[in-house]
C-alpha positions in Angstrom: 4.4 -16.7 -26.1 6.6 -15.4 -23.2 5.2 -14.8 -19.7 6.3 -11.6 -17.9 6.0 -11.8 -14.1 6.5 -9.0 -11.6 6.5 -9.5 -7.9 7.7 -8.3 -4.5 7.6 -9.6 -0.9 8.7 -7.7 2.2 10.2 -10.0 4.7 13.4 -10.6 6.7 16.0 -12.3 4.4 19.2 -13.9 5.7 22.1 -15.4 3.8 21.8 -13.0 0.9 24.9 -14.3 -1.0 23.6 -17.9 -0.7 20.1 -16.9 -1.9 21.7 -14.9 -4.8 23.6 -18.0 -6.0 20.6 -20.3 -5.7 18.3 -17.9 -7.6 20.9 -17.2 -10.3 21.5 -20.9 -10.9 17.8 -21.5 -11.2 17.3 -18.6 -13.6 20.1 -19.9 -15.9 18.9 -23.5 -15.7 15.4 -22.5 -16.7 16.4 -19.8 -19.2 14.5 -17.1 -17.3 15.6 -13.6 -17.9 15.1 -10.4 -16.0 16.2 -8.9 -12.7 15.6 -10.1 -9.2 16.6 -7.8 -6.3 17.1 -9.3 -2.8 17.9 -7.4 0.4 17.5 -7.9 4.1 14.0 -6.5 3.7 12.7 -8.9 1.0 12.7 -9.8 -2.7 11.5 -7.9 -5.8 11.6 -8.9 -9.4 10.6 -8.6 -13.1 11.3 -11.7 -15.0 10.2 -13.5 -18.2 10.3 -16.9 -19.7 8.1 -19.9 -20.6 5.0 -20.1 -18.4 6.0 -23.5 -16.9 9.4 -22.2 -16.0 8.0 -19.1 -14.4 5.7 -21.2 -12.4 8.6 -23.4 -11.3 10.6 -20.4 -10.3 7.7 -19.0 -8.3 7.5 -22.3 -6.4 11.3 -22.3 -5.8 11.3 -18.7 -4.5 8.6 -19.5 -2.0 10.6 -22.5 -1.0 13.9 -20.7 -0.7 12.5 -17.8 1.2 9.9 -19.8 3.3 6.7 -17.9 2.5 3.3 -18.8 0.9 2.3 -15.7 -1.1 3.8 -12.5 -2.5 2.7 -9.1 -1.4 2.0 -8.1 -5.0 2.3 -9.7 -8.4 1.5 -8.9 -12.0 1.5 -11.1 -15.0 1.3 -10.4 -18.7 2.2 -12.1 -22.0 4.6 -10.9 -24.6 5.4 -12.1 -28.2 9.1 -11.6 -27.7 11.7 -11.9 -24.8 11.8 -8.4 -23.2 14.8 -9.0 -21.0 18.4 -9.7 -22.3 19.8 -11.8 -19.5 19.2 -13.1 -16.0 20.4 -10.9 -13.1 20.2 -11.3 -9.3 21.3 -8.3 -7.4 21.8 -7.7 -3.7 20.7 -4.2 -2.7 20.0 -2.2 0.4 16.3 -1.8 -0.5 14.0 -3.9 -2.8 12.1 -0.7 -3.7 14.5 2.2 -3.9 13.2 5.1 -1.9 16.5 6.8 -1.2 15.2 8.0 2.2 17.7 8.4 5.0 16.4 7.7 8.4 18.1 9.3 11.4 19.7 7.0 14.0 17.0 8.0 16.5 14.2 6.9 14.1 16.0 3.7 13.1 16.3 2.7 16.8 12.6 3.1 17.3 10.4 0.1 17.1 8.2 1.1 14.2 5.8 -1.9 14.3 2.3 -1.0 15.4 0.0 -3.7 16.7 -3.3 -4.1 14.8 -5.5 -2.8 17.5 -3.4 0.3 18.0 -3.3 0.9 14.3 -7.0 0.6 13.9 -7.4 3.1 16.8 -5.0 5.5 15.3 -6.7 5.5 11.8 -10.1 6.1 13.4 -8.9 9.3 15.0 -10.2 12.3 13.1 -6.7 13.9 13.4 -5.0 11.1 11.6 -4.4 11.4 7.9 -3.6 8.2 6.0 -1.8 8.7 2.7 -2.2 5.6 0.6 0.9 5.2 -1.6 -0.1 2.0 -3.3 -0.2 1.8 -7.1 -3.6 2.6 -8.7 -4.2 -1.2 -9.2 -3.6 -1.9 -5.6 -5.5 1.2 -4.4 -8.8 0.5 -6.1 -10.0 -1.8 -3.3 -9.4 0.8 -0.5 -11.6 0.6 2.5 -11.5 4.1 4.0 -12.8 7.2 2.2 -10.6 9.6 4.2 -7.5 8.0 2.7 -5.7 10.2 0.2 -4.1 8.8 -2.9 -2.3 11.6 -4.7 -1.7 9.7 -7.9 1.8 8.9 -6.8 3.1 7.0 -9.8 6.4 5.7 -8.3 7.6 5.1 -4.8 10.2 7.7 -5.2 7.5 10.4 -5.5 6.5 9.9 -1.9 9.3 12.3 -0.8 7.9 15.1 -3.1 4.4 14.5 -1.8 5.7 14.4 1.8 7.2 17.9 1.4 3.8 19.3 0.2 
């Protein structure tokens, strides 16, 4: 039985070329197939292989990238190898949104401290649009959040225009 593992982690990543080589070598060594995307904003992948090898790769990824847990994961079993070969790609985004930000917005510090965020979302004028997948959305905490059944991250732009 083959294990299929999907994951992503948003974080600052440096030395992309070095990380690509290390990951690719590990995939080949353990006969793990699928695609891993790395960028300056994090890591994302869908891979398959023997359970023990996937577990080993997960530990290596956490070690290479210096973090303890992924932002999201999914596991399943398959009776055949669903991927043809191992691939590690360097991209601009780990989740392609194809959104172009103006220079003015890019220069802005977009981080909001927890207390400010909590204050903003308690304001009756604030609308929070939850764009997580259904699986991630089911444990929502605030009933005024809207989830418009956006199936892919790319659909955010269509919803935004509405």
